N, C-alpha and C positions, 0 to 999 in steps of 0.2 A: 327796263332790263330785259335783254334778250333771253331766249330759252336756254342756250348754253351757259350763260352767266347764272341764270337761276339754278340750273342743275349743279353747277360748280359750287354755288353758295350752299345749296342743300347738302351736297356731299361733305363740304367742310364742316357744316353744322353738326351733322349726324356723326361724322368721325370724331368731332370734338366731344360729343356726348358720350360716345363709347370710350374714348380715352379717359374722360372724367370718371366713368364708372370703374374702369380698371384701376385708376389712381385711388378711388375710394376703397376698392378692395385691398390695395396695398396698405393704405393707412389703417384700415380696420385690422389687418394682420399685425401691423407694427405696434398698435396701441392695445391690443387685446390678447396676444398670444400667451402672455403669462397668466391669464385668468382661468385657463381651462384646467380642470382636474385630471387625475390619472385614470385612464380607462382600464377595463378588465384585462384586455390583452396586452396592454402597453409594457408592463414589466418583462413579459416573455419576449416581446419584440426588441426591447432594449438589450436584453441579454443576447438574443440571437444576433443582433447587429455587432456587438463586441466580439462574439465568437467568429462571425464571418470575417470581420476585420482582422482578427488574429490569424485566420486561415490564409488570407492574402499576404499579410506581413511576414508570415513564416514560410511562405511559398508552399503551403499545403501540409507542413509538418504538424501544425496544431489542428487536430481533426475533431475538436469538441463540437463543432457546428454540424457535423454529419449525422448525428443522431439526436439532436436536441428537440424534445417534445415531438410535435408533428410538423414543426416549421421547416424541417429539412425538405419537406415535400413542396415547399414554395421557393421561388427565386428570392434571393436576398438583396436585390438591388436597393430597395428603399431603406431597409434596415441598415445596410452597410453605409449608405449615403448619410443617414442621420447619425450613425456612430462616428463617422469621420468628421462630420460637422461638429459633433459634440466635443471632439478633441481639440477643435480650433476656436470655437465661439465662446464668449465669456458668460455663458448661461449654464444652469444645471442641465443634466441630460434630458429631463422631461421637457423643460422649456425649449431646448433646442429642437426636439422632435416636433413640438407644436409650431414653432416658427417655420421649420421646413415644410410641415404639413400645410400651413396656411398659404405659404408661397406656392406650393404645388396646386392648391385650390385656385389661386389666382391665375396660374398658368392654364388651368382648364377653362377659366373665363375667357382668356385670350384666344384659345382655340375655338371656342363657341362663337365668339364675335367674328373671327376670320372665316369660319364656315358659312355663317349666315350672310356675311357680306359678299362672299364669293358667289353664293347661290342667288341672292336676291337684292344686293346693293347695300349701301352704307346704313340706310334706315333700319333694314332688317338686322344688320349686325349690331347696331346700337340697342335695339329692342331686345335682342337675344341675350346680350351680355347683362342688361339690366334685369331681365327675368331670372337668369341663373344666379346673379349676385343676390337677389332678393328671394331666392329659394332657400329657406332656413336649413333644409336637409343638407344642401351642398356645403355651405360655409360652416354650418354646425359640425358636420362630420370631418371637414377638411383638417382641422387642427390635430386630431388625435387618432383618426382612423388609419391604421398602419398599412392596410392593403387596398381597400375599396376605392378611396378617392385617388390615390396615386395611379391605380389601375385605370380608373375612369378618365383621368387626365391623359394618360397615354392613349387610351381609346379615342378621346376627342381629337388628339393630334393625328391619329390614324385616319379619322373621318375627314379631316381637312385635306390630308395628302391624297386620300382616295378620290376626292373630287377632282383634284388636279390630274391625277393619273387617268381617270376616266375621260376627262375632257381632252387629254392629249392622245387618246387612242387613235391609231395603233402603235404610235412611236412615242412612248412616254419619255419625258425628260429624265435624264439621269439624276439630276438634283432632286426631283420629286421621288424617284425610286429610292434614293439613298435616305431621304427623310422618312419615307414610309417604312423602310427597313429599320431605321433607328427607333421610330415610335413603336413598331410592332415588337421589336426586340425588348424594349423597355416594358411593354405590357407582359410579355412572356417572362421577363426577368422578375416580375412580381407575382404572376399567377399563370401557370401553364394553360389553364382553361382559356386564356386569351386567344387560343387558336380559332375560337368561334368568330373572332373579330374580322377574319378575312372573308367570312361568308358574304357580307354586303358588297365587298369589292368584287367577288366572284359573280354575284347576281347582277351587279351593274354592268360588268364586262360582258356577260352572256346576253343581257338585254341589248347592249350596244351591238354585239355581233348579229343578233337577230335583225336589228334595224339595218345594219350594214349589208346583210344578205338580200334585203329587199330592194336595195338600190345599186348593188354591185354584182357582177357575175360571181357565181359560186366559187370558182377556183381562186380568183384574186381576194375575195372576201375571207375565205378560209386561210389563205396565206397571211393576210393581215392579222387574223386572229392568232395564228401560230406565232407570228412575230411579237405580238403584244404579250402573249403568255411567256415566251422565251425571255422577254425583257424583265418580267416579274421575278424570274428565278433568282437572279443575284440579290434582289431585295429580300427574298425569303431566306436565302443563305445567310445574309447579313443579320437578319433578325434571329436566326437560330444561334449564330455565333455570339451575339450579344447576350441572349438568354443563358448560354452556357457560361459565359464570362461572369455572369451575375449569380450563378447557382452552383455552389460548391458540390453539393450532393450529385447533381447531374453530370458534373465534369468527369466523374469516375466511370460513367457509361452513357455517353451523349445521346444514344438512341433509345435504349431500353428503359432507362430511368425516367426520362420525361414522359414516355408512354405509360409507364407504371403509375406515375403520379396522376396523370390525366384519367386513367381508368379508375383509380381510387376515389378521386374527387367527384366523378360523375354520379356516385351514389354514396356520399359521405355518411357513415353510420352514426348519425347523431339524432336521437329520437327523444323528443319531449313535447309537452303541450304548452300552448300559449294562447292568450285571448286575441281574437281578431274579429272585428266587425260584430262584436257582441256574441261570438261563438268561441268555443274552445277547439282549436285545431291541433293536429299532430304534424310535426315537421316532416315526417316521412310519408304523409298521406294528405297532401294539400289539395283542395278543390281547384278546378281549372280557373276559377274567377279570382284566385288569390292575387295574382300579379296585377291585373287591371284595377282591382279595388285598392290594392296597396298604393299603386301609383296615383289613382284617382283622389285619394285623400291626402296625399303628400305633396302634390304639385299645387302651386298657387292658382287661384281661381282665374287670374288673367292668363296664365300659361294654358290652362284648360280651354279658355275661350279661343286662344290662338290655334290650338290643336284642332278644335272643332271646326274652325274656319278652313284651315288648310285641308282637313279631311274632306269636307264638303266640296271644296274646289277640285281636289284630286279625283274624287268620284265623278264629278261632272265632266272633268276633262277626259277621263277614261271612257265614260259613256258616249261622249261625242266622237272621240277618236281613240280607239283602244291603244294605239301605239304613239300617242302624242306626248307622253311624258319624256323628259330628258333622262338619259341614263344615270347621271349623277343624283337626280332626285329619286329615281328608283332605288339606288344604293342607300340613300338616306332613309327611305321607307323601310328597306330591308334591315337597316341598323336598328330601327325601332321595333319592328315586328318579329324578326327572326329569333332573338333571344327568348322572349316570352313563349314563342311557339315551341322552342327546344325544351324549355322548362316544363311545359304542359305535356309534351309527347314523352319525355324521358322520366317524368315524375321526380325531378331533381329536388333535393332537400334544401329548403329555404327557411329562414327565420329572421328575427330582428327586422321586421318590416321590409323595406326595400334596400337594406344594406348591401346585399350581394348584387343588386341590380342598379347601383348608383351610376354605372357606366351608361345607363339608358338616359340619364338626365341631360347630358349634352345634346344628343341628337333630338330628343323630345323638345328641348328648349330652342334649338335651331329651327325646327319645324314650326313651333309656336311663334317665333320671331317672324318667320316668313308669313304666317297667317295674319298676324297683326299688321304687318307691312301691307299686305293685300287689302286689309280692311281700311287702312289709312288712305291707300290709293283710291279705293271706291268712294270714300267719304270726301275726298278732294276732287272728285269728278264733277263735271258741270251739272249733271242731273241732280246730284245731291246738294251741291252748293246753291243751285237755283231755288230749291225747296227749303233747305235748312242751311243758310249761309254761315251759321255759327257751329255747325256740326264738328268740324275739325278742331276748333278751339275748345269745344266742350269735351271732346274725346281726350284731348291733350290734358285738360284740367283733371278729368277723371283719372287718367293714368298717373298724374302727379299726386293726386290725393291717395290713390291706392299705394303708390310707392312710399309716401310718407307714413301711411298707416302700417305698412309692412316693416319699415325701418323701426317704428315705435314698438311694434310687437316683438321684433327680434331683440330690441334693447331690453324689453321687459323680461324676455326669456334668458338673456345672456347670463352665463355661457352655455346654456342648454338649448340652443336654437334647434337642435335636432329633434326635440320632443314635439315640435310644432305640427299641427294638423289644420287643414283648411276647413272652410265652413261646411263642407259636405259631411264631415265627421263631427261638426259642432265645435270646432276649435279644440284647444287643449282640454278645456273643462269637459266638453262633450265626449272627447276620446278617452277620458279617464275611466278605467275599468272595462272599456270596450276594445281598446287597442293598447299595445304596450307603449309606454312613454319612454322612460329612461331604461335602457338595457345595458348601458356601458358601465354603470356604477360610479361615474365621476362625481355625482353629488356627494358621495361619501367623503371626498377630499374637502369640500366646503364644510360639511358637517364636522369633520375632525378638526379643522382649523377653528371653527366657531367654538367647539367644545374646549379645546386647549385655551383659547383666549378667555372664555367664560370662567373656567376653573382658576386660571392664573389671576384674573381680576378679583375673584372671590377670596382666594387663599394666599395670594402673593406669589412671588417668584419661586418660593420653595416648592410649589406644587410641581414644577417641572422635574424635580429630582425625586419625587415620591414614586414608588413602584406600583402605580395604579395598574389594575387589570382591566382590559377593555375587550369585551366580546364584539365581534364584527360580523354582521351578516352581509355578505357581498365580497367583492375582491379586497382582500386584506391590505394589499399594498396601496390601494387607492386612499385608505385612511391612515395607515401607519406612517406613510411618508410625511404627513403633516402633524404627527403627534411627537411628543418628546421621546427620545430613545429609551428612557426608563419605563415608559408605559408599554406594557407587553400585551399581546393578544394570544389566547389559546389557539393552537393550530387548527383545531377542529371547530372553533367558534363556540364551544360549549364550556361548561364549568362555571365556577364562581367568578364574579367580576364586579368591578366598581361602576363601570359604565357599559352601556350597550349602544352601538351605532349600527344603523341599518338603512339600506335603501328600500324602496317600496315595491320592488319587483316581487311577484307572488311567491317566489321560491323561499322568501324569508319566513313565511308562516307567522304564527302568533308571536307577539313580542312578550318578553318577560315583564313582570310587574316592576314598575319604576316610574319616577317622575320625569316627564319630558322637560328637558332644559334647552334643547336646540332643535330647530326645525328649518329645513331648507325647502323653500317652496317658490313656485313661479306661477303667476296668474291663478292663484287659488288652489293649486295642486301641490301636494306634498311629495317631494322627491327623495328626501332622506331626513333622518331625525336621530337624536341622541337622548338616551334615558340615563338618569342617575339612579343606580341600583343600590346605593349605600343606604342602609337602614331598612331595606325591604327583605322579606323572606324569600 
């Protein structure tokens, strides 16, 4: 078989692997979206979606969305989309949100595969999509995270389009510009802080201009730079218009209000303590190492290996020839490094692990896929094959073993994949008490469902009609949605009660005296529980 035929066969194989991974993601969504409980923020976002939909259907006469909680400061793209889908699909409102969320997560997988393939070939694309699919934080968050995963998916598509734009400089294709504007607008339509996402494009373009000035006379090079910048303007205008179309509050003042929201979120006034790396941190006074450590314990070990390889290769390339990197790869590096730098410099408020930084997972995974691809190329080289002829096969076997173990681990954690930590943190058991595990409160849904079923099994169907009182520590709706409507909860979570349901976040404090009758746990870690308080003082 000739070299072209071998390359075509390899391309077909790795493209097939990537497509199978995407199909696996879709099947995972189809078979599991009903399993996920209700998260802390979800009821508010559900209501926000209905209010936003009413705004559009009434042509702005129904203005209840304009002052709802603090959600008016965010674009309503995702909430409106899920509300509209909820009116059409044969599932309850929460199930619909989880289905859409899972599909959005798979859309992010597709963008990551396309990015890595465009930068380094089909094998890198396949490796990248496998890595992100098997990153528990990504798929675990996708189903019910109403802002961060949709935002991260929009950012991933921006990353793909920015590669194409940079490669086509100075005369970018209008199709790429339109696609970039759509993706950028979608990101802004979810979170106005998405303006930082244009930073990597700007850095990549400036780096290209620097290279262009080295090989082209100054005047023509600067003219090309002006042309490239001018062609980006319509894409930015399109993004701004999409943002406004998706953001009722901003429509009333398209310039001042987005800037007001952006200024407010730069120092969001939410201060509380939480455990991290065995220490107690304050959201408003985070150490500089918070972001690297948070990512370091949440990324799969194989992803970290790929990142280490690509980092070493990049440093070596820069040391040999400082201007040897391709502009699109400089943009990828900026997409990874710029947001943490902004967080450190501005002292931004962060909490819930890497939840606010999930948009870093796609570029990190793309880079890791490229690193593993380079490792595979090295192992397939003649020097290695002569010394270790089975090296490639052994590496493939190890990758398959890791993937199988990761799938098994995610299955054991399901539907709480997002509590996963890698071996650097000691896994889930090692992270208990040292890091936050569940902060969404969704295990309360399972605990409530188990409590209802247990009491009905013990007392018969009449238990559903009894006016039991249930104290809940955590987001009440996460539990009440799965309890009989006659079972009531005190609004303040206090007072006399028959049952007590709590998740294990530290904010719950000491539990009342009672007999434990329900426990939700994964891999030996308790996530929620229910106590029978009847007959106790």
